[in-house]
C-alpha positions as CSV (number, residue, x, y, z in Angstrom):
1,X,130.7,50.5,-35.8
2,X,128.0,52.7,-37.3
3,X,130.5,54.9,-39.1
4,X,129.8,56.4,-42.5
5,X,133.2,57.6,-43.6
6,X,131.9,59.2,-46.8
7,X,128.9,60.9,-45.2
8,X,126.5,59.3,-47.7
9,X,123.7,58.6,-45.3
10,X,122.1,61.1,-42.9
11,X,119.4,60.6,-40.3
12,X,116.1,61.2,-42.0
13,X,117.1,59.7,-45.3
14,X,114.5,57.2,-46.5
15,X,115.2,53.6,-45.8
16,X,115.4,51.1,-48.7
17,X,111.9,49.7,-49.5
18,X,113.1,46.2,-48.9
19,X,114.1,47.1,-45.3
20,X,110.8,48.7,-44.7
21,X,108.8,45.7,-46.1
22,X,110.9,43.1,-44.3
23,X,110.7,44.9,-40.9
24,X,106.9,45.4,-41.3
25,X,106.4,41.7,-42.2
26,X,108.5,40.6,-39.3
27,X,106.7,42.9,-36.9
28,X,103.3,41.9,-38.2
29,X,104.2,38.2,-37.7
30,X,105.5,38.4,-34.2
31,X,102.7,40.8,-33.0
32,X,99.9,38.7,-34.7
33,X,98.9,41.7,-36.8
34,X,98.9,44.3,-34.1
35,X,101.6,46.4,-35.8
36,X,99.5,46.3,-39.0
37,X,96.6,47.7,-37.1
38,X,98.8,50.4,-35.5
39,X,100.1,51.5,-39.0
40,X,96.5,51.7,-40.2
41,X,95.5,53.9,-37.3
42,X,98.6,56.1,-37.9
43,X,98.0,56.3,-41.6
44,X,101.4,55.0,-42.4
45,X,100.5,51.6,-43.8
46,X,100.8,52.9,-47.4
47,X,104.6,52.9,-47.0
48,X,104.6,49.1,-46.8
49,X,104.4,47.0,-49.9
50,X,102.6,43.9,-48.6
51,X,102.9,42.2,-52.0
52,X,106.7,42.2,-51.9
53,X,108.7,39.1,-51.3
54,X,110.5,40.8,-48.4
55,X,107.2,41.3,-46.6
56,X,105.8,37.9,-47.5
57,X,108.9,36.2,-46.2
58,X,107.2,36.6,-42.8
59,X,103.7,37.8,-43.5
């Protein structure tokens, strides 16, 4: 488990945008928007595409 035999992914590499959007939408849904507020306060909400189908699947 969790093995990358070719060494193609390293910690710190950016995640695919769909993963970011899906995770944010899921978190925003189960936290009733609290995670959206936290991202706003941290200044990291720009990384989430709230118009994507991955985000709207939950949001």
